[in-house]
PDB file of N, CA, C and O in Angstrom:
ATOM      1  N   MET A   1      14.680  -7.354 -22.897  1.00  0.00           N
ATOM      2  CA  MET A   1      14.450  -7.143 -21.470  1.00  0.00           C
ATOM      3  C   MET A   1      13.333  -6.131 -21.292  1.00  0.00           C
ATOM      4  O   MET A   1      13.398  -5.029 -21.838  1.00  0.00           O
ATOM      5  N   GLY A   2      12.302  -6.499 -20.526  1.00  0.00           N
ATOM      6  CA  GLY A   2      11.178  -5.610 -20.269  1.00  0.00           C
ATOM      7  C   GLY A   2      11.433  -4.726 -19.068  1.00  0.00           C
ATOM      8  O   GLY A   2      12.484  -4.790 -18.430  1.00  0.00           O
ATOM      9  N   ILE A   3      10.457  -3.909 -18.780  1.00  0.00           N
ATOM     10  CA  ILE A   3      10.574  -3.003 -17.644  1.00  0.00           C
ATOM     11  C   ILE A   3      10.501  -3.808 -16.348  1.00  0.00           C
ATOM     12  O   ILE A   3       9.722  -4.755 -16.239  1.00  0.00           O
ATOM     13  N   ASP A   4      11.306  -3.429 -15.385  1.00  0.00           N
ATOM     14  CA  ASP A   4      11.407  -4.122 -14.100  1.00  0.00           C
ATOM     15  C   ASP A   4      10.134  -3.879 -13.279  1.00  0.00           C
ATOM     16  O   ASP A   4       9.824  -2.729 -12.967  1.00  0.00           O
ATOM     17  N   PRO A   5       9.385  -4.945 -12.920  1.00  0.00           N
ATOM     18  CA  PRO A   5       8.149  -4.756 -12.158  1.00  0.00           C
ATOM     19  C   PRO A   5       8.383  -4.121 -10.783  1.00  0.00           C
ATOM     20  O   PRO A   5       7.549  -3.350 -10.308  1.00  0.00           O
ATOM     21  N   ARG A   6       9.503  -4.436 -10.150  1.00  0.00           N
ATOM     22  CA  ARG A   6       9.795  -3.822  -8.842  1.00  0.00           C
ATOM     23  C   ARG A   6      10.026  -2.326  -8.992  1.00  0.00           C
ATOM     24  O   ARG A   6       9.578  -1.535  -8.162  1.00  0.00           O
ATOM     25  N   LEU A   7      10.727  -1.942 -10.054  1.00  0.00           N
ATOM     26  CA  LEU A   7      10.962  -0.523 -10.310  1.00  0.00           C
ATOM     27  C   LEU A   7       9.644   0.186 -10.582  1.00  0.00           C
ATOM     28  O   LEU A   7       9.410   1.282 -10.072  1.00  0.00           O
ATOM     29  N   MET A   8       8.787  -0.430 -11.379  1.00  0.00           N
ATOM     30  CA  MET A   8       7.481   0.161 -11.685  1.00  0.00           C
ATOM     31  C   MET A   8       6.657   0.324 -10.410  1.00  0.00           C
ATOM     32  O   MET A   8       5.993   1.344 -10.227  1.00  0.00           O
ATOM     33  N   ASN A   9       6.694  -0.670  -9.534  1.00  0.00           N
ATOM     34  CA  ASN A   9       5.959  -0.597  -8.264  1.00  0.00           C
ATOM     35  C   ASN A   9       6.511   0.523  -7.380  1.00  0.00           C
ATOM     36  O   ASN A   9       5.747   1.244  -6.738  1.00  0.00           O
ATOM     37  N   THR A  10       7.825   0.665  -7.348  1.00  0.00           N
ATOM     38  CA  THR A  10       8.439   1.741  -6.563  1.00  0.00           C
ATOM     39  C   THR A  10       7.985   3.107  -7.067  1.00  0.00           C
ATOM     40  O   THR A  10       7.623   3.980  -6.278  1.00  0.00           O
ATOM     41  N   PHE A  11       8.008   3.287  -8.403  1.00  0.00           N
ATOM     42  CA  PHE A  11       7.537   4.539  -8.988  1.00  0.00           C
ATOM     43  C   PHE A  11       6.070   4.776  -8.650  1.00  0.00           C
ATOM     44  O   PHE A  11       5.680   5.892  -8.306  1.00  0.00           O
ATOM     45  N   LEU A  12       5.262   3.732  -8.748  1.00  0.00           N
ATOM     46  CA  LEU A  12       3.835   3.834  -8.457  1.00  0.00           C
ATOM     47  C   LEU A  12       3.592   4.395  -7.062  1.00  0.00           C
ATOM     48  O   LEU A  12       2.843   5.358  -6.896  1.00  0.00           O
ATOM     49  N   TRP A  13       4.220   3.797  -6.071  1.00  0.00           N
ATOM     50  CA  TRP A  13       3.987   4.223  -4.695  1.00  0.00           C
ATOM     51  C   TRP A  13       4.535   5.614  -4.431  1.00  0.00           C
ATOM     52  O   TRP A  13       3.912   6.394  -3.711  1.00  0.00           O
ATOM     53  N   LYS A  14       5.675   5.936  -4.992  1.00  0.00           N
ATOM     54  CA  LYS A  14       6.243   7.267  -4.772  1.00  0.00           C
ATOM     55  C   LYS A  14       5.439   8.336  -5.503  1.00  0.00           C
ATOM     56  O   LYS A  14       5.281   9.445  -4.993  1.00  0.00           O
ATOM     57  N   MET A  15       4.930   8.016  -6.690  1.00  0.00           N
ATOM     58  CA  MET A  15       4.132   8.993  -7.429  1.00  0.00           C
ATOM     59  C   MET A  15       2.797   9.253  -6.741  1.00  0.00           C
ATOM     60  O   MET A  15       2.254  10.351  -6.855  1.00  0.00           O
ATOM     61  N   MET A  16       2.263   8.273  -6.035  1.00  0.00           N
ATOM     62  CA  MET A  16       0.990   8.448  -5.336  1.00  0.00           C
ATOM     63  C   MET A  16       1.137   9.324  -4.093  1.00  0.00           C
ATOM     64  O   MET A  16       0.141   9.827  -3.573  1.00  0.00           O
ATOM     65  N   ASN A  17       2.355   9.509  -3.618  1.00  0.00           N
ATOM     66  CA  ASN A  17       2.596  10.334  -2.447  1.00  0.00           C
ATOM     67  C   ASN A  17       2.315  11.793  -2.798  1.00  0.00           C
ATOM     68  O   ASN A  17       2.913  12.318  -3.737  1.00  0.00           O
ATOM     69  N   PRO A  18       1.421  12.459  -2.071  1.00  0.00           N
ATOM     70  CA  PRO A  18       1.096  13.858  -2.373  1.00  0.00           C
ATOM     71  C   PRO A  18       2.308  14.792  -2.338  1.00  0.00           C
ATOM     72  O   PRO A  18       2.306  15.838  -2.987  1.00  0.00           O
ATOM     73  N   VAL A  19       3.319  14.423  -1.599  1.00  0.00           N
ATOM     74  CA  VAL A  19       4.529  15.245  -1.535  1.00  0.00           C
ATOM     75  C   VAL A  19       5.192  15.322  -2.908  1.00  0.00           C
ATOM     76  O   VAL A  19       5.740  16.360  -3.279  1.00  0.00           O
ATOM     77  N   HIS A  20       5.142  14.237  -3.652  1.00  0.00           N
ATOM     78  CA  HIS A  20       5.803  14.163  -4.957  1.00  0.00           C
ATOM     79  C   HIS A  20       4.883  14.457  -6.132  1.00  0.00           C
ATOM     80  O   HIS A  20       5.362  14.860  -7.192  1.00  0.00           O
ATOM     81  N   TRP A  21       3.573  14.267  -5.978  1.00  0.00           N
ATOM     82  CA  TRP A  21       2.664  14.274  -7.116  1.00  0.00           C
ATOM     83  C   TRP A  21       2.725  15.565  -7.930  1.00  0.00           C
ATOM     84  O   TRP A  21       2.762  15.509  -9.159  1.00  0.00           O
ATOM     85  N   ARG A  22       2.737  16.715  -7.278  1.00  0.00           N
ATOM     86  CA  ARG A  22       2.727  17.983  -8.016  1.00  0.00           C
ATOM     87  C   ARG A  22       3.958  18.115  -8.912  1.00  0.00           C
ATOM     88  O   ARG A  22       3.841  18.536 -10.062  1.00  0.00           O
ATOM     89  N   ARG A  23       5.125  17.763  -8.401  1.00  0.00           N
ATOM     90  CA  ARG A  23       6.352  17.861  -9.185  1.00  0.00           C
ATOM     91  C   ARG A  23       6.354  16.833 -10.329  1.00  0.00           C
ATOM     92  O   ARG A  23       6.750  17.151 -11.450  1.00  0.00           O
ATOM     93  N   VAL A  24       5.911  15.607 -10.041  1.00  0.00           N
ATOM     94  CA  VAL A  24       5.843  14.569 -11.070  1.00  0.00           C
ATOM     95  C   VAL A  24       4.893  15.011 -12.178  1.00  0.00           C
ATOM     96  O   VAL A  24       5.201  14.862 -13.361  1.00  0.00           O
ATOM     97  N   ARG A  25       3.755  15.546 -11.801  1.00  0.00           N
ATOM     98  CA  ARG A  25       2.780  16.002 -12.789  1.00  0.00           C
ATOM     99  C   ARG A  25       3.368  17.101 -13.672  1.00  0.00           C
ATOM    100  O   ARG A  25       3.166  17.097 -14.887  1.00  0.00           O
ATOM    101  N   SER A  26       4.091  18.035 -13.072  1.00  0.00           N
ATOM    102  CA  SER A  26       4.679  19.110 -13.875  1.00  0.00           C
ATOM    103  C   SER A  26       5.741  18.566 -14.838  1.00  0.00           C
ATOM    104  O   SER A  26       5.883  19.069 -15.953  1.00  0.00           O
ATOM    105  N   ILE A  27       6.472  17.560 -14.420  1.00  0.00           N
ATOM    106  CA  ILE A  27       7.459  16.929 -15.314  1.00  0.00           C
ATOM    107  C   ILE A  27       6.739  16.260 -16.478  1.00  0.00           C
ATOM    108  O   ILE A  27       7.106  16.456 -17.637  1.00  0.00           O
ATOM    109  N   LEU A  28       5.718  15.472 -16.170  1.00  0.00           N
ATOM    110  CA  LEU A  28       5.003  14.740 -17.219  1.00  0.00           C
ATOM    111  C   LEU A  28       4.322  15.684 -18.205  1.00  0.00           C
ATOM    112  O   LEU A  28       4.341  15.437 -19.411  1.00  0.00           O
ATOM    113  N   TYR A  29       3.722  16.756 -17.706  1.00  0.00           N
ATOM    114  CA  TYR A  29       3.018  17.697 -18.585  1.00  0.00           C
ATOM    115  C   TYR A  29       3.967  18.578 -19.386  1.00  0.00           C
ATOM    116  O   TYR A  29       3.535  19.256 -20.318  1.00  0.00           O
ATOM    117  N   SER A  30       5.242  18.583 -19.043  1.00  0.00           N
ATOM    118  CA  SER A  30       6.182  19.409 -19.802  1.00  0.00           C
ATOM    119  C   SER A  30       6.599  18.737 -21.113  1.00  0.00           C
ATOM    120  O   SER A  30       7.307  19.338 -21.921  1.00  0.00           O
ATOM    121  N   TYR A  31       6.164  17.500 -21.323  1.00  0.00           N
ATOM    122  CA  TYR A  31       6.489  16.757 -22.541  1.00  0.00           C
ATOM    123  C   TYR A  31       5.243  16.613 -23.410  1.00  0.00           C
ATOM    124  O   TYR A  31       4.128  16.527 -22.897  1.00  0.00           O
ATOM    125  N   ASN A  32       5.440  16.588 -24.721  1.00  0.00           N
ATOM    126  CA  ASN A  32       4.333  16.363 -25.639  1.00  0.00           C
ATOM    127  C   ASN A  32       4.562  15.043 -26.374  1.00  0.00           C
ATOM    128  O   ASN A  32       5.543  14.343 -26.126  1.00  0.00           O
ATOM    129  N   HIS A  33       3.652  14.722 -27.269  1.00  0.00           N
ATOM    130  CA  HIS A  33       3.717  13.446 -27.977  1.00  0.00           C
ATOM    131  C   HIS A  33       5.022  13.295 -28.763  1.00  0.00           C
ATOM    132  O   HIS A  33       5.641  12.231 -28.742  1.00  0.00           O
ATOM    133  N   ALA A  34       5.435  14.348 -29.446  1.00  0.00           N
ATOM    134  CA  ALA A  34       6.667  14.274 -30.246  1.00  0.00           C
ATOM    135  C   ALA A  34       7.880  14.027 -29.351  1.00  0.00           C
ATOM    136  O   ALA A  34       8.761  13.242 -29.703  1.00  0.00           O
ATOM    137  N   ALA A  35       7.931  14.688 -28.208  1.00  0.00           N
ATOM    138  CA  ALA A  35       9.066  14.502 -27.296  1.00  0.00           C
ATOM    139  C   ALA A  35       9.095  13.080 -26.747  1.00  0.00           C
ATOM    140  O   ALA A  35      10.167  12.521 -26.516  1.00  0.00           O
ATOM    141  N   LEU A  36       7.923  12.501 -26.539  1.00  0.00           N
ATOM    142  CA  LEU A  36       7.874  11.145 -25.987  1.00  0.00           C
ATOM    143  C   LEU A  36       8.161  10.074 -27.033  1.00  0.00           C
ATOM    144  O   LEU A  36       8.082   8.882 -26.737  1.00  0.00           O
ATOM    145  N   GLN A  37       8.490  10.485 -28.240  1.00  0.00           N
ATOM    146  CA  GLN A  37       8.954   9.558 -29.269  1.00  0.00           C
ATOM    147  C   GLN A  37      10.454   9.721 -29.514  1.00  0.00           C
ATOM    148  O   GLN A  37      11.033   9.014 -30.339  1.00  0.00           O
ATOM    149  N   ASP A  38      11.076  10.651 -28.799  1.00  0.00           N
ATOM    150  CA  ASP A  38      12.509  10.931 -28.924  1.00  0.00           C
ATOM    151  C   ASP A  38      13.253  10.279 -27.752  1.00  0.00           C
ATOM    152  O   ASP A  38      13.039  10.665 -26.603  1.00  0.00           O
ATOM    153  N   PRO A  39      14.124   9.296 -28.023  1.00  0.00           N
ATOM    154  CA  PRO A  39      14.817   8.601 -26.930  1.00  0.00           C
ATOM    155  C   PRO A  39      15.589   9.534 -25.993  1.00  0.00           C
ATOM    156  O   PRO A  39      15.632   9.298 -24.786  1.00  0.00           O
ATOM    157  N   TYR A  40      16.195  10.585 -26.536  1.00  0.00           N
ATOM    158  CA  TYR A  40      16.945  11.506 -25.675  1.00  0.00           C
ATOM    159  C   TYR A  40      16.001  12.233 -24.716  1.00  0.00           C
ATOM    160  O   TYR A  40      16.291  12.345 -23.525  1.00  0.00           O
ATOM    161  N   ALA A  41      14.875  12.726 -25.232  1.00  0.00           N
ATOM    162  CA  ALA A  41      13.910  13.446 -24.391  1.00  0.00           C
ATOM    163  C   ALA A  41      13.303  12.519 -23.344  1.00  0.00           C
ATOM    164  O   ALA A  41      13.127  12.909 -22.190  1.00  0.00           O
ATOM    165  N   VAL A  42      12.988  11.301 -23.744  1.00  0.00           N
ATOM    166  CA  VAL A  42      12.422  10.340 -22.789  1.00  0.00           C
ATOM    167  C   VAL A  42      13.456  10.000 -21.717  1.00  0.00           C
ATOM    168  O   VAL A  42      13.112   9.878 -20.541  1.00  0.00           O
ATOM    169  N   GLY A  43      14.705   9.847 -22.112  1.00  0.00           N
ATOM    170  CA  GLY A  43      15.760   9.585 -21.130  1.00  0.00           C
ATOM    171  C   GLY A  43      15.888  10.732 -20.135  1.00  0.00           C
ATOM    172  O   GLY A  43      16.093  10.507 -18.942  1.00  0.00           O
ATOM    173  N   THR A  44      15.766  11.956 -20.629  1.00  0.00           N
ATOM    174  CA  THR A  44      15.808  13.117 -19.745  1.00  0.00           C
ATOM    175  C   THR A  44      14.634  13.093 -18.774  1.00  0.00           C
ATOM    176  O   THR A  44      14.794  13.390 -17.590  1.00  0.00           O
ATOM    177  N   MET A  45      13.453  12.739 -19.278  1.00  0.00           N
ATOM    178  CA  MET A  45      12.274  12.657 -18.418  1.00  0.00           C
ATOM    179  C   MET A  45      12.458  11.579 -17.349  1.00  0.00           C
ATOM    180  O   MET A  45      12.148  11.803 -16.180  1.00  0.00           O
ATOM    181  N   VAL A  46      12.957  10.422 -17.747  1.00  0.00           N
ATOM    182  CA  VAL A  46      13.190   9.332 -16.792  1.00  0.00           C
ATOM    183  C   VAL A  46      14.182   9.793 -15.719  1.00  0.00           C
ATOM    184  O   VAL A  46      13.981   9.535 -14.532  1.00  0.00           O
ATOM    185  N   ASP A  47      15.243  10.470 -16.138  1.00  0.00           N
ATOM    186  CA  ASP A  47      16.229  10.979 -15.176  1.00  0.00           C
ATOM    187  C   ASP A  47      15.602  11.982 -14.218  1.00  0.00           C
ATOM    188  O   ASP A  47      15.881  11.950 -13.019  1.00  0.00           O
ATOM    189  N   GLN A  48      14.750  12.879 -14.736  1.00  0.00           N
ATOM    190  CA  GLN A  48      14.084  13.864 -13.888  1.00  0.00           C
ATOM    191  C   GLN A  48      13.175  13.184 -12.870  1.00  0.00           C
ATOM    192  O   GLN A  48      13.160  13.547 -11.694  1.00  0.00           O
ATOM    193  N   LEU A  49      12.418  12.193 -13.337  1.00  0.00           N
ATOM    194  CA  LEU A  49      11.515  11.480 -12.429  1.00  0.00           C
ATOM    195  C   LEU A  49      12.299  10.727 -11.355  1.00  0.00           C
ATOM    196  O   LEU A  49      11.929  10.745 -10.181  1.00  0.00           O
ATOM    197  N   CYS A  50      13.376  10.069 -11.759  1.00  0.00           N
ATOM    198  CA  CYS A  50      14.205   9.336 -10.787  1.00  0.00           C
ATOM    199  C   CYS A  50      14.774  10.287  -9.741  1.00  0.00           C
ATOM    200  O   CYS A  50      14.780   9.978  -8.549  1.00  0.00           O
ATOM    201  N   SER A  51      15.245  11.428 -10.186  1.00  0.00           N
ATOM    202  CA  SER A  51      15.821  12.413  -9.278  1.00  0.00           C
ATOM    203  C   SER A  51      14.759  12.962  -8.326  1.00  0.00           C
ATOM    204  O   SER A  51      14.995  13.074  -7.123  1.00  0.00           O
ATOM    205  N   THR A  52      13.604  13.300  -8.864  1.00  0.00           N
ATOM    206  CA  THR A  52      12.526  13.857  -8.045  1.00  0.00           C
ATOM    207  C   THR A  52      12.038  12.863  -7.004  1.00  0.00           C
ATOM    208  O   THR A  52      11.766  13.234  -5.863  1.00  0.00           O
ATOM    209  N   LEU A  53      11.927  11.600  -7.399  1.00  0.00           N
ATOM    210  CA  LEU A  53      11.388  10.575  -6.502  1.00  0.00           C
ATOM    211  C   LEU A  53      12.461   9.894  -5.663  1.00  0.00           C
ATOM    212  O   LEU A  53      12.143   9.122  -4.758  1.00  0.00           O
ATOM    213  N   GLY A  54      13.727  10.173  -5.955  1.00  0.00           N
ATOM    214  CA  GLY A  54      14.807   9.545  -5.201  1.00  0.00           C
ATOM    215  C   GLY A  54      14.924   8.057  -5.470  1.00  0.00           C
ATOM    216  O   GLY A  54      15.227   7.278  -4.566  1.00  0.00           O
ATOM    217  N   VAL A  55      14.684   7.661  -6.718  1.00  0.00           N
ATOM    218  CA  VAL A  55      14.738   6.247  -7.098  1.00  0.00           C
ATOM    219  C   VAL A  55      15.999   5.996  -7.906  1.00  0.00           C
ATOM    220  O   VAL A  55      16.163   6.558  -8.989  1.00  0.00           O
ATOM    221  N   PRO A  56      16.894   5.156  -7.391  1.00  0.00           N
ATOM    222  CA  PRO A  56      18.087   4.817  -8.186  1.00  0.00           C
ATOM    223  C   PRO A  56      17.685   3.890  -9.332  1.00  0.00           C
ATOM    224  O   PRO A  56      16.788   3.059  -9.190  1.00  0.00           O
ATOM    225  N   ILE A  57      18.359   4.046 -10.459  1.00  0.00           N
ATOM    226  CA  ILE A  57      18.020   3.248 -11.640  1.00  0.00           C
ATOM    227  C   ILE A  57      19.314   2.846 -12.341  1.00  0.00           C
ATOM    228  O   ILE A  57      20.237   3.650 -12.475  1.00  0.00           O
ATOM    229  N   THR A  58      19.366   1.605 -12.783  1.00  0.00           N
ATOM    230  CA  THR A  58      20.555   1.126 -13.501  1.00  0.00           C
ATOM    231  C   THR A  58      20.449   1.534 -14.972  1.00  0.00           C
ATOM    232  O   THR A  58      19.361   1.864 -15.444  1.00  0.00           O
ATOM    233  N   PRO A  59      21.560   1.514 -15.690  1.00  0.00           N
ATOM    234  CA  PRO A  59      21.495   1.826 -17.124  1.00  0.00           C
ATOM    235  C   PRO A  59      20.558   0.895 -17.894  1.00  0.00           C
ATOM    236  O   PRO A  59      19.878   1.336 -18.820  1.00  0.00           O
ATOM    237  N   GLY A  60      20.516  -0.371 -17.528  1.00  0.00           N
ATOM    238  CA  GLY A  60      19.615  -1.317 -18.180  1.00  0.00           C
ATOM    239  C   GLY A  60      18.154  -1.000 -17.911  1.00  0.00           C
ATOM    240  O   GLY A  60      17.322  -1.065 -18.816  1.00  0.00           O
ATOM    241  N   GLN A  61      17.840  -0.655 -16.663  1.00  0.00           N
ATOM    242  CA  GLN A  61      16.471  -0.278 -16.325  1.00  0.00           C
ATOM    243  C   GLN A  61      16.073   1.013 -17.041  1.00  0.00           C
ATOM    244  O   GLN A  61      14.937   1.162 -17.490  1.00  0.00           O
ATOM    245  N   ARG A  62      17.019   1.936 -17.139  1.00  0.00           N
ATOM    246  CA  ARG A  62      16.759   3.210 -17.821  1.00  0.00           C
ATOM    247  C   ARG A  62      16.451   2.949 -19.291  1.00  0.00           C
ATOM    248  O   ARG A  62      15.492   3.501 -19.831  1.00  0.00           O
ATOM    249  N   ALA A  63      17.255   2.115 -19.940  1.00  0.00           N
ATOM    250  CA  ALA A  63      17.036   1.792 -21.352  1.00  0.00           C
ATOM    251  C   ALA A  63      15.681   1.104 -21.551  1.00  0.00           C
ATOM    252  O   ALA A  63      14.970   1.402 -22.511  1.00  0.00           O
ATOM    253  N   ALA A  64      15.325   0.192 -20.655  1.00  0.00           N
ATOM    254  CA  ALA A  64      14.032  -0.496 -20.753  1.00  0.00           C
ATOM    255  C   ALA A  64      12.884   0.492 -20.546  1.00  0.00           C
ATOM    256  O   ALA A  64      11.862   0.400 -21.225  1.00  0.00           O
ATOM    257  N   ALA A  65      13.043   1.431 -19.620  1.00  0.00           N
ATOM    258  CA  ALA A  65      12.006   2.439 -19.379  1.00  0.00           C
ATOM    259  C   ALA A  65      11.824   3.328 -20.606  1.00  0.00           C
ATOM    260  O   ALA A  65      10.698   3.671 -20.965  1.00  0.00           O
ATOM    261  N   ILE A  66      12.921   3.698 -21.243  1.00  0.00           N
ATOM    262  CA  ILE A  66      12.849   4.526 -22.454  1.00  0.00           C
ATOM    263  C   ILE A  66      12.091   3.776 -23.548  1.00  0.00           C
ATOM    264  O   ILE A  66      11.197   4.337 -24.182  1.00  0.00           O
ATOM    265  N   ARG A  67      12.444   2.518 -23.770  1.00  0.00           N
ATOM    266  CA  ARG A  67      11.749   1.716 -24.785  1.00  0.00           C
ATOM    267  C   ARG A  67      10.261   1.580 -24.459  1.00  0.00           C
ATOM    268  O   ARG A  67       9.413   1.656 -25.349  1.00  0.00           O
ATOM    269  N   PHE A  68       9.953   1.377 -23.177  1.00  0.00           N
ATOM    270  CA  PHE A  68       8.563   1.225 -22.743  1.00  0.00           C
ATOM    271  C   PHE A  68       7.759   2.484 -23.043  1.00  0.00           C
ATOM    272  O   PHE A  68       6.668   2.406 -23.607  1.00  0.00           O
ATOM    273  N   VAL A  69       8.294   3.641 -22.669  1.00  0.00           N
ATOM    274  CA  VAL A  69       7.571   4.899 -22.876  1.00  0.00           C
ATOM    275  C   VAL A  69       7.349   5.148 -24.368  1.00  0.00           C
ATOM    276  O   VAL A  69       6.247   5.514 -24.777  1.00  0.00           O
ATOM    277  N   ILE A  70       8.370   4.956 -25.170  1.00  0.00           N
ATOM    278  CA  ILE A  70       8.249   5.177 -26.613  1.00  0.00           C
ATOM    279  C   ILE A  70       7.214   4.229 -27.214  1.00  0.00           C
ATOM    280  O   ILE A  70       6.431   4.632 -28.074  1.00  0.00           O
ATOM    281  N   ALA A  71       7.206   2.982 -26.772  1.00  0.00           N
ATOM    282  CA  ALA A  71       6.271   1.986 -27.307  1.00  0.00           C
ATOM    283  C   ALA A  71       4.818   2.329 -27.001  1.00  0.00           C
ATOM    284  O   ALA A  71       3.923   1.895 -27.727  1.00  0.00           O
ATOM    285  N   GLN A  72       4.563   3.095 -25.946  1.00  0.00           N
ATOM    286  CA  GLN A  72       3.186   3.437 -25.571  1.00  0.00           C
ATOM    287  C   GLN A  72       2.561   4.457 -26.508  1.00  0.00           C
ATOM    288  O   GLN A  72       1.336   4.545 -26.597  1.00  0.00           O
ATOM    289  N   ARG A  73       3.395   5.238 -27.215  1.00  0.00           N
ATOM    290  CA  ARG A  73       2.916   6.261 -28.154  1.00  0.00           C
ATOM    291  C   ARG A  73       1.855   7.150 -27.508  1.00  0.00           C
ATOM    292  O   ARG A  73       0.795   7.396 -28.082  1.00  0.00           O
ATOM    293  N   CYS A  74       2.160   7.617 -26.319  1.00  0.00           N
ATOM    294  CA  CYS A  74       1.219   8.378 -25.503  1.00  0.00           C
ATOM    295  C   CYS A  74       1.400   9.879 -25.698  1.00  0.00           C
ATOM    296  O   CYS A  74       2.522  10.376 -25.790  1.00  0.00           O
ATOM    297  N   ASP A  75       0.281  10.589 -25.759  1.00  0.00           N
ATOM    298  CA  ASP A  75       0.275  12.048 -25.755  1.00  0.00           C
ATOM    299  C   ASP A  75      -0.237  12.478 -24.379  1.00  0.00           C
ATOM    300  O   ASP A  75      -1.423  12.304 -24.097  1.00  0.00           O
ATOM    301  N   PRO A  76       0.614  13.033 -23.517  1.00  0.00           N
ATOM    302  CA  PRO A  76       0.188  13.381 -22.169  1.00  0.00           C
ATOM    303  C   PRO A  76      -0.880  14.473 -22.128  1.00  0.00           C
ATOM    304  O   PRO A  76      -1.494  14.687 -21.083  1.00  0.00           O
ATOM    305  N   HIS A  77      -1.109  15.160 -23.232  1.00  0.00           N
ATOM    306  CA  HIS A  77      -2.120  16.214 -23.268  1.00  0.00           C
ATOM    307  C   HIS A  77      -3.466  15.703 -23.775  1.00  0.00           C
ATOM    308  O   HIS A  77      -4.435  16.462 -23.823  1.00  0.00           O
ATOM    309  N   ASN A  78      -3.538  14.436 -24.151  1.00  0.00           N
ATOM    310  CA  ASN A  78      -4.769  13.826 -24.617  1.00  0.00           C
ATOM    311  C   ASN A  78      -5.404  13.062 -23.443  1.00  0.00           C
ATOM    312  O   ASN A  78      -4.791  12.132 -22.919  1.00  0.00           O
ATOM    313  N   PRO A  79      -6.617  13.438 -23.024  1.00  0.00           N
ATOM    314  CA  PRO A  79      -7.219  12.785 -21.851  1.00  0.00           C
ATOM    315  C   PRO A  79      -7.428  11.279 -22.029  1.00  0.00           C
ATOM    316  O   PRO A  79      -7.354  10.533 -21.053  1.00  0.00           O
ATOM    317  N   HIS A  80      -7.687  10.824 -23.248  1.00  0.00           N
ATOM    318  CA  HIS A  80      -7.866   9.387 -23.479  1.00  0.00           C
ATOM    319  C   HIS A  80      -6.547   8.640 -23.300  1.00  0.00           C
ATOM    320  O   HIS A  80      -6.523   7.537 -22.756  1.00  0.00           O
ATOM    321  N   HIS A  81      -5.474   9.230 -23.749  1.00  0.00           N
ATOM    322  CA  HIS A  81      -4.156   8.613 -23.577  1.00  0.00           C
ATOM    323  C   HIS A  81      -3.778   8.590 -22.099  1.00  0.00           C
ATOM    324  O   HIS A  81      -3.226   7.603 -21.612  1.00  0.00           O
ATOM    325  N   ARG A  82      -4.075   9.680 -21.381  1.00  0.00           N
ATOM    326  CA  ARG A  82      -3.781   9.704 -19.938  1.00  0.00           C
ATOM    327  C   ARG A  82      -4.551   8.607 -19.211  1.00  0.00           C
ATOM    328  O   ARG A  82      -3.999   7.928 -18.344  1.00  0.00           O
ATOM    329  N   ALA A  83      -5.816   8.432 -19.559  1.00  0.00           N
ATOM    330  CA  ALA A  83      -6.627   7.391 -18.919  1.00  0.00           C
ATOM    331  C   ALA A  83      -6.063   6.004 -19.216  1.00  0.00           C
ATOM    332  O   ALA A  83      -6.018   5.139 -18.341  1.00  0.00           O
ATOM    333  N   ARG A  84      -5.631   5.802 -20.470  1.00  0.00           N
ATOM    334  CA  ARG A  84      -5.044   4.506 -20.845  1.00  0.00           C
ATOM    335  C   ARG A  84      -3.774   4.237 -20.043  1.00  0.00           C
ATOM    336  O   ARG A  84      -3.566   3.127 -19.553  1.00  0.00           O
ATOM    337  N   MET A  85      -2.927   5.256 -19.911  1.00  0.00           N
ATOM    338  CA  MET A  85      -1.687   5.095 -19.143  1.00  0.00           C
ATOM    339  C   MET A  85      -1.980   4.890 -17.669  1.00  0.00           C
ATOM    340  O   MET A  85      -1.325   4.083 -17.009  1.00  0.00           O
ATOM    341  N   TRP A  86      -2.950   5.607 -17.156  1.00  0.00           N
ATOM    342  CA  TRP A  86      -3.345   5.447 -15.746  1.00  0.00           C
ATOM    343  C   TRP A  86      -3.756   3.994 -15.498  1.00  0.00           C
ATOM    344  O   TRP A  86      -3.322   3.381 -14.523  1.00  0.00           O
ATOM    345  N   ASN A  87      -4.595   3.445 -16.383  1.00  0.00           N
ATOM    346  CA  ASN A  87      -5.023   2.057 -16.245  1.00  0.00           C
ATOM    347  C   ASN A  87      -3.873   1.074 -16.395  1.00  0.00           C
ATOM    348  O   ASN A  87      -3.840   0.045 -15.720  1.00  0.00           O
ATOM    349  N   LEU A  88      -2.938   1.384 -17.269  1.00  0.00           N
ATOM    350  CA  LEU A  88      -1.777   0.510 -17.458  1.00  0.00           C
ATOM    351  C   LEU A  88      -0.917   0.467 -16.199  1.00  0.00           C
ATOM    352  O   LEU A  88      -0.476  -0.602 -15.777  1.00  0.00           O
ATOM    353  N   VAL A  89      -0.682   1.626 -15.606  1.00  0.00           N
ATOM    354  CA  VAL A  89       0.185   1.703 -14.431  1.00  0.00           C
ATOM    355  C   VAL A  89      -0.534   1.219 -13.175  1.00  0.00           C
ATOM    356  O   VAL A  89       0.036   0.455 -12.395  1.00  0.00           O
ATOM    357  N   PHE A  90      -1.772   1.652 -12.969  1.00  0.00           N
ATOM    358  CA  PHE A  90      -2.467   1.370 -11.720  1.00  0.00           C
ATOM    359  C   PHE A  90      -3.390   0.158 -11.805  1.00  0.00           C
ATOM    360  O   PHE A  90      -3.991  -0.229 -10.802  1.00  0.00           O
ATOM    361  N   GLY A  91      -3.511  -0.442 -12.981  1.00  0.00           N
ATOM    362  CA  GLY A  91      -4.290  -1.654 -13.152  1.00  0.00           C
ATOM    363  C   GLY A  91      -5.741  -1.426 -12.934  1.00  0.00           C
ATOM    364  O   GLY A  91      -6.535  -2.360 -13.042  1.00  0.00           O
TER     365      GLY A  91
END
């Protein structure tokens, strides 16, 4: 099961809201590459983002989001990785 496109779209629009962006950015920057390869840490990040954005998520969607993030092998402190993720999310 892949990541839910409706859930991804909901996150996209809520993250673009200036009211949420600063908090979302601080959550994302608090993780490094090693943490984003740890399912527990990624699950915590997903929970924080859901809570901050007010997005309900099912256990299946949460598990798919964790797998998706780990599969990206992204380092949020690397500008090239950030650009790649930006393009992936925003097309």
